[in-house]
DRENLUM-350159 format. One record per residue (C-alpha): x, y, z; residue number from 1. Coordinates in pm, 1 decimal. Layout:
residues N
<atom><X>X</X><Y>Y</Y><Z>Z</Z><num>NUM</num></atom>
...
end
This chain:
residues 167
<atom><X>-5972.8</X><Y>-525.5</Y><Z>7699.9</Z><num>1</num></atom>
<atom><X>-5796.9</X><Y>-274.9</Y><Z>7922.5</Z><num>2</num></atom>
<atom><X>-5526.3</X><Y>-46.5</Y><Z>7787.9</Z><num>3</num></atom>
<atom><X>-5263.9</X><Y>-250.1</Y><Z>7974.7</Z><num>4</num></atom>
<atom><X>-5386.0</X><Y>-576.8</Y><Z>7822.3</Z><num>5</num></atom>
<atom><X>-5395.8</X><Y>-421.6</Y><Z>7475.2</Z><num>6</num></atom>
<atom><X>-5040.5</X><Y>-291.9</Y><Z>7522.0</Z><num>7</num></atom>
<atom><X>-4917.7</X><Y>-634.8</Y><Z>7629.5</Z><num>8</num></atom>
<atom><X>-5086.1</X><Y>-798.7</Y><Z>7329.9</Z><num>9</num></atom>
<atom><X>-4945.4</X><Y>-546.5</Y><Z>7081.5</Z><num>10</num></atom>
<atom><X>-4596.6</X><Y>-580.2</Y><Z>7231.8</Z><num>11</num></atom>
<atom><X>-4618.1</X><Y>-958.8</Y><Z>7211.5</Z><num>12</num></atom>
<atom><X>-4753.4</X><Y>-934.4</Y><Z>6856.4</Z><num>13</num></atom>
<atom><X>-4465.4</X><Y>-703.8</Y><Z>6761.7</Z><num>14</num></atom>
<atom><X>-4214.0</X><Y>-945.7</Y><Z>6908.7</Z><num>15</num></atom>
<atom><X>-4371.6</X><Y>-1234.8</Y><Z>6721.2</Z><num>16</num></atom>
<atom><X>-4375.8</X><Y>-1033.4</Y><Z>6396.6</Z><num>17</num></atom>
<atom><X>-4001.6</X><Y>-975.7</Y><Z>6438.9</Z><num>18</num></atom>
<atom><X>-3948.8</X><Y>-1347.5</Y><Z>6500.4</Z><num>19</num></atom>
<atom><X>-4152.6</X><Y>-1441.0</Y><Z>6191.9</Z><num>20</num></atom>
<atom><X>-3944.7</X><Y>-1204.3</Y><Z>5978.9</Z><num>21</num></atom>
<atom><X>-3608.5</X><Y>-1316.6</Y><Z>6120.0</Z><num>22</num></atom>
<atom><X>-3403.6</X><Y>-1613.2</Y><Z>6006.2</Z><num>23</num></atom>
<atom><X>-3410.8</X><Y>-1890.9</Y><Z>6269.8</Z><num>24</num></atom>
<atom><X>-3031.0</X><Y>-1879.2</Y><Z>6293.5</Z><num>25</num></atom>
<atom><X>-3049.4</X><Y>-1516.0</Y><Z>6406.7</Z><num>26</num></atom>
<atom><X>-3328.2</X><Y>-1601.7</Y><Z>6649.6</Z><num>27</num></atom>
<atom><X>-3099.4</X><Y>-1868.1</Y><Z>6799.1</Z><num>28</num></atom>
<atom><X>-2806.4</X><Y>-1623.5</Y><Z>6817.9</Z><num>29</num></atom>
<atom><X>-3012.5</X><Y>-1350.2</Y><Z>6987.2</Z><num>30</num></atom>
<atom><X>-3149.5</X><Y>-1588.6</Y><Z>7251.1</Z><num>31</num></atom>
<atom><X>-2805.3</X><Y>-1744.2</Y><Z>7301.3</Z><num>32</num></atom>
<atom><X>-2651.4</X><Y>-1399.5</Y><Z>7359.3</Z><num>33</num></atom>
<atom><X>-2933.0</X><Y>-1313.0</Y><Z>7599.6</Z><num>34</num></atom>
<atom><X>-2864.4</X><Y>-1638.0</Y><Z>7787.2</Z><num>35</num></atom>
<atom><X>-2501.3</X><Y>-1534.9</Y><Z>7829.7</Z><num>36</num></atom>
<atom><X>-2597.6</X><Y>-1215.1</Y><Z>8013.2</Z><num>37</num></atom>
<atom><X>-2580.7</X><Y>-1237.2</Y><Z>8393.4</Z><num>38</num></atom>
<atom><X>-2924.4</X><Y>-1203.7</Y><Z>8560.4</Z><num>39</num></atom>
<atom><X>-3093.3</X><Y>-1291.1</Y><Z>8226.9</Z><num>40</num></atom>
<atom><X>-2936.4</X><Y>-1634.1</Y><Z>8176.8</Z><num>41</num></atom>
<atom><X>-3119.0</X><Y>-1947.2</Y><Z>8067.2</Z><num>42</num></atom>
<atom><X>-3414.0</X><Y>-1891.5</Y><Z>8296.7</Z><num>43</num></atom>
<atom><X>-3520.9</X><Y>-1562.4</Y><Z>8133.9</Z><num>44</num></atom>
<atom><X>-3372.5</X><Y>-1589.6</Y><Z>7783.6</Z><num>45</num></atom>
<atom><X>-3553.3</X><Y>-1917.8</Y><Z>7707.0</Z><num>46</num></atom>
<atom><X>-3893.4</X><Y>-1780.8</Y><Z>7806.3</Z><num>47</num></atom>
<atom><X>-3819.2</X><Y>-1465.7</Y><Z>7605.1</Z><num>48</num></atom>
<atom><X>-3763.3</X><Y>-1682.6</Y><Z>7297.8</Z><num>49</num></atom>
<atom><X>-4082.4</X><Y>-1878.8</Y><Z>7371.1</Z><num>50</num></atom>
<atom><X>-4282.2</X><Y>-1556.3</Y><Z>7408.3</Z><num>51</num></atom>
<atom><X>-4128.2</X><Y>-1431.1</Y><Z>7084.1</Z><num>52</num></atom>
<atom><X>-4271.6</X><Y>-1732.1</Y><Z>6903.7</Z><num>53</num></atom>
<atom><X>-3964.4</X><Y>-1950.2</Y><Z>6865.6</Z><num>54</num></atom>
<atom><X>-4004.5</X><Y>-2323.7</Y><Z>6892.1</Z><num>55</num></atom>
<atom><X>-3978.8</X><Y>-2383.6</Y><Z>7268.1</Z><num>56</num></atom>
<atom><X>-3711.0</X><Y>-2652.7</Y><Z>7241.1</Z><num>57</num></atom>
<atom><X>-3491.8</X><Y>-2424.4</Y><Z>7029.1</Z><num>58</num></atom>
<atom><X>-3544.8</X><Y>-2119.8</Y><Z>7251.7</Z><num>59</num></atom>
<atom><X>-3464.4</X><Y>-2313.4</Y><Z>7567.7</Z><num>60</num></atom>
<atom><X>-3162.2</X><Y>-2486.6</Y><Z>7411.0</Z><num>61</num></atom>
<atom><X>-3021.8</X><Y>-2157.0</Y><Z>7278.9</Z><num>62</num></atom>
<atom><X>-3057.9</X><Y>-1992.5</Y><Z>7619.4</Z><num>63</num></atom>
<atom><X>-2891.2</X><Y>-2286.9</Y><Z>7793.9</Z><num>64</num></atom>
<atom><X>-2601.1</X><Y>-2294.0</Y><Z>7546.4</Z><num>65</num></atom>
<atom><X>-2539.9</X><Y>-1919.4</Y><Z>7582.4</Z><num>66</num></atom>
<atom><X>-2549.3</X><Y>-1940.8</Y><Z>7961.8</Z><num>67</num></atom>
<atom><X>-2312.9</X><Y>-2239.3</Y><Z>7966.5</Z><num>68</num></atom>
<atom><X>-2061.2</X><Y>-2070.8</Y><Z>7735.3</Z><num>69</num></atom>
<atom><X>-2041.2</X><Y>-1757.4</Y><Z>7949.4</Z><num>70</num></atom>
<atom><X>-2021.2</X><Y>-1958.9</Y><Z>8272.3</Z><num>71</num></atom>
<atom><X>-1740.1</X><Y>-2180.7</Y><Z>8139.5</Z><num>72</num></atom>
<atom><X>-1544.1</X><Y>-1872.9</Y><Z>8030.4</Z><num>73</num></atom>
<atom><X>-1579.3</X><Y>-1723.9</Y><Z>8379.6</Z><num>74</num></atom>
<atom><X>-1472.4</X><Y>-2051.4</Y><Z>8543.9</Z><num>75</num></atom>
<atom><X>-1165.0</X><Y>-2082.1</Y><Z>8324.3</Z><num>76</num></atom>
<atom><X>-1071.3</X><Y>-1717.0</Y><Z>8376.5</Z><num>77</num></atom>
<atom><X>-1127.2</X><Y>-1742.5</Y><Z>8753.9</Z><num>78</num></atom>
<atom><X>-910.7</X><Y>-2052.4</Y><Z>8768.1</Z><num>79</num></atom>
<atom><X>-629.2</X><Y>-1875.5</Y><Z>8585.9</Z><num>80</num></atom>
<atom><X>-652.7</X><Y>-1567.6</Y><Z>8805.6</Z><num>81</num></atom>
<atom><X>-650.2</X><Y>-1783.8</Y><Z>9119.0</Z><num>82</num></atom>
<atom><X>-349.2</X><Y>-1979.0</Y><Z>8993.2</Z><num>83</num></atom>
<atom><X>-161.0</X><Y>-1665.3</Y><Z>8890.4</Z><num>84</num></atom>
<atom><X>-222.9</X><Y>-1477.2</Y><Z>9215.0</Z><num>85</num></atom>
<atom><X>-212.7</X><Y>-1771.2</Y><Z>9454.0</Z><num>86</num></atom>
<atom><X>-512.4</X><Y>-1610.2</Y><Z>9621.0</Z><num>87</num></atom>
<atom><X>-599.6</X><Y>-1841.3</Y><Z>9907.7</Z><num>88</num></atom>
<atom><X>-601.3</X><Y>-1625.2</Y><Z>10217.3</Z><num>89</num></atom>
<atom><X>-776.9</X><Y>-1295.7</Y><Z>10168.1</Z><num>90</num></atom>
<atom><X>-996.3</X><Y>-1078.5</Y><Z>10382.8</Z><num>91</num></atom>
<atom><X>-1350.8</X><Y>-1139.8</Y><Z>10264.8</Z><num>92</num></atom>
<atom><X>-1627.7</X><Y>-882.9</Y><Z>10251.0</Z><num>93</num></atom>
<atom><X>-1934.0</X><Y>-967.2</Y><Z>10463.4</Z><num>94</num></atom>
<atom><X>-2123.9</X><Y>-1076.4</Y><Z>10149.8</Z><num>95</num></atom>
<atom><X>-1842.9</X><Y>-1301.9</Y><Z>10032.8</Z><num>96</num></atom>
<atom><X>-1807.9</X><Y>-1440.8</Y><Z>10382.9</Z><num>97</num></atom>
<atom><X>-2178.8</X><Y>-1539.0</Y><Z>10383.9</Z><num>98</num></atom>
<atom><X>-2136.9</X><Y>-1696.7</Y><Z>10040.1</Z><num>99</num></atom>
<atom><X>-1827.3</X><Y>-1885.0</Y><Z>10164.2</Z><num>100</num></atom>
<atom><X>-2021.3</X><Y>-2017.9</Y><Z>10463.3</Z><num>101</num></atom>
<atom><X>-2296.3</X><Y>-2146.7</Y><Z>10232.9</Z><num>102</num></atom>
<atom><X>-2035.4</X><Y>-2290.7</Y><Z>9999.0</Z><num>103</num></atom>
<atom><X>-1868.6</X><Y>-2471.6</Y><Z>10291.7</Z><num>104</num></atom>
<atom><X>-2208.0</X><Y>-2604.3</Y><Z>10408.2</Z><num>105</num></atom>
<atom><X>-2366.2</X><Y>-2703.7</Y><Z>10075.3</Z><num>106</num></atom>
<atom><X>-2065.5</X><Y>-2765.6</Y><Z>9851.8</Z><num>107</num></atom>
<atom><X>-2052.4</X><Y>-2720.4</Y><Z>9477.1</Z><num>108</num></atom>
<atom><X>-2376.1</X><Y>-2914.6</Y><Z>9403.5</Z><num>109</num></atom>
<atom><X>-2586.7</X><Y>-2719.7</Y><Z>9654.1</Z><num>110</num></atom>
<atom><X>-2452.5</X><Y>-2378.3</Y><Z>9559.9</Z><num>111</num></atom>
<atom><X>-2486.1</X><Y>-2458.2</Y><Z>9190.0</Z><num>112</num></atom>
<atom><X>-2846.0</X><Y>-2574.4</Y><Z>9217.6</Z><num>113</num></atom>
<atom><X>-2966.8</X><Y>-2316.9</Y><Z>9471.0</Z><num>114</num></atom>
<atom><X>-2732.8</X><Y>-2028.0</Y><Z>9394.4</Z><num>115</num></atom>
<atom><X>-2936.0</X><Y>-1928.6</Y><Z>9088.6</Z><num>116</num></atom>
<atom><X>-3202.3</X><Y>-1794.4</Y><Z>9322.9</Z><num>117</num></atom>
<atom><X>-2964.2</X><Y>-1523.7</Y><Z>9446.6</Z><num>118</num></atom>
<atom><X>-2682.8</X><Y>-1471.4</Y><Z>9199.2</Z><num>119</num></atom>
<atom><X>-2609.7</X><Y>-1542.3</Y><Z>8833.6</Z><num>120</num></atom>
<atom><X>-2428.9</X><Y>-1864.9</Y><Z>8752.1</Z><num>121</num></atom>
<atom><X>-2128.6</X><Y>-1667.2</Y><Z>8631.0</Z><num>122</num></atom>
<atom><X>-2082.7</X><Y>-1503.2</Y><Z>8970.8</Z><num>123</num></atom>
<atom><X>-2145.9</X><Y>-1816.9</Y><Z>9178.0</Z><num>124</num></atom>
<atom><X>-1915.1</X><Y>-2026.7</Y><Z>8960.7</Z><num>125</num></atom>
<atom><X>-1637.8</X><Y>-1765.5</Y><Z>8974.6</Z><num>126</num></atom>
<atom><X>-1667.4</X><Y>-1739.6</Y><Z>9352.7</Z><num>127</num></atom>
<atom><X>-1660.2</X><Y>-2117.7</Y><Z>9397.5</Z><num>128</num></atom>
<atom><X>-1345.2</X><Y>-2149.5</Y><Z>9187.8</Z><num>129</num></atom>
<atom><X>-1198.1</X><Y>-1855.1</Y><Z>9378.9</Z><num>130</num></atom>
<atom><X>-1262.5</X><Y>-2046.5</Y><Z>9702.8</Z><num>131</num></atom>
<atom><X>-1072.3</X><Y>-2344.1</Y><Z>9565.1</Z><num>132</num></atom>
<atom><X>-1344.1</X><Y>-2566.0</Y><Z>9416.1</Z><num>133</num></atom>
<atom><X>-1249.1</X><Y>-2790.1</Y><Z>9127.0</Z><num>134</num></atom>
<atom><X>-1314.2</X><Y>-2617.0</Y><Z>8794.8</Z><num>135</num></atom>
<atom><X>-1435.4</X><Y>-2944.3</Y><Z>8648.6</Z><num>136</num></atom>
<atom><X>-1682.2</X><Y>-3003.8</Y><Z>8932.3</Z><num>137</num></atom>
<atom><X>-1808.5</X><Y>-2645.3</Y><Z>8913.4</Z><num>138</num></atom>
<atom><X>-1860.9</X><Y>-2669.4</Y><Z>8536.8</Z><num>139</num></atom>
<atom><X>-2046.1</X><Y>-3001.8</Y><Z>8560.9</Z><num>140</num></atom>
<atom><X>-2279.2</X><Y>-2890.2</Y><Z>8841.1</Z><num>141</num></atom>
<atom><X>-2338.6</X><Y>-2549.3</Y><Z>8685.2</Z><num>142</num></atom>
<atom><X>-2435.5</X><Y>-2717.1</Y><Z>8356.7</Z><num>143</num></atom>
<atom><X>-2686.4</X><Y>-2933.9</Y><Z>8546.5</Z><num>144</num></atom>
<atom><X>-2823.4</X><Y>-2627.4</Y><Z>8724.2</Z><num>145</num></atom>
<atom><X>-2839.9</X><Y>-2408.2</Y><Z>8413.1</Z><num>146</num></atom>
<atom><X>-3022.4</X><Y>-2682.8</Y><Z>8223.0</Z><num>147</num></atom>
<atom><X>-3271.0</X><Y>-2748.7</Y><Z>8503.4</Z><num>148</num></atom>
<atom><X>-3349.1</X><Y>-2380.5</Y><Z>8559.1</Z><num>149</num></atom>
<atom><X>-3368.2</X><Y>-2312.4</Y><Z>8185.0</Z><num>150</num></atom>
<atom><X>-3598.1</X><Y>-2606.1</Y><Z>8115.0</Z><num>151</num></atom>
<atom><X>-3814.8</X><Y>-2529.3</Y><Z>8417.1</Z><num>152</num></atom>
<atom><X>-3868.4</X><Y>-2163.7</Y><Z>8332.8</Z><num>153</num></atom>
<atom><X>-3900.7</X><Y>-2245.5</Y><Z>7962.0</Z><num>154</num></atom>
<atom><X>-4182.2</X><Y>-2488.5</Y><Z>8035.8</Z><num>155</num></atom>
<atom><X>-4351.0</X><Y>-2228.1</Y><Z>8255.2</Z><num>156</num></atom>
<atom><X>-4334.0</X><Y>-1988.3</Y><Z>7959.4</Z><num>157</num></atom>
<atom><X>-4487.1</X><Y>-2249.9</Y><Z>7730.1</Z><num>158</num></atom>
<atom><X>-4773.9</X><Y>-2288.2</Y><Z>7977.3</Z><num>159</num></atom>
<atom><X>-4809.8</X><Y>-1909.6</Y><Z>8006.7</Z><num>160</num></atom>
<atom><X>-4823.8</X><Y>-1865.9</Y><Z>7631.3</Z><num>161</num></atom>
<atom><X>-5085.7</X><Y>-2140.4</Y><Z>7608.9</Z><num>162</num></atom>
<atom><X>-5296.1</X><Y>-1956.7</Y><Z>7869.5</Z><num>163</num></atom>
<atom><X>-5257.7</X><Y>-1625.2</Y><Z>7684.1</Z><num>164</num></atom>
<atom><X>-5364.6</X><Y>-1785.5</Y><Z>7358.4</Z><num>165</num></atom>
<atom><X>-5675.3</X><Y>-1933.2</Y><Z>7523.0</Z><num>166</num></atom>
<atom><X>-5807.7</X><Y>-1580.9</Y><Z>7596.1</Z><num>167</num></atom>
end
């Protein structure tokens, strides 16, 4: 084995030792909190839990739940801010203008499903509500997107772990 491979194995072993020594409730909480962090979300937190040795279904579910909770909080807060400020006509930055054009073209479903490739769900959902999208529609489509991305990346992690264990 190379030094890099040995380092990866010892890091993975250390992570799994921590998981073995930690109550499953705390494992769930840690992965759920990781899922709530923008740019980590369900698609990285679930695989992290899988790599750590959690049951894949629990790791993926915890990551999805954490991501959904943070996204819903952002949607509700964005809706209140929009209502309180009456912010409809504002000068948009070039980045927001590009996002608005994509939002106008693809709608809530398209931005929710594809937006994860560019921005965290919290940011895309907040922007959509800020542009006037229905909070309910944003929440529903973001939940679908978060679940699909979380399950997809979680299953990739399961396959990756299986390949590592075959070595």
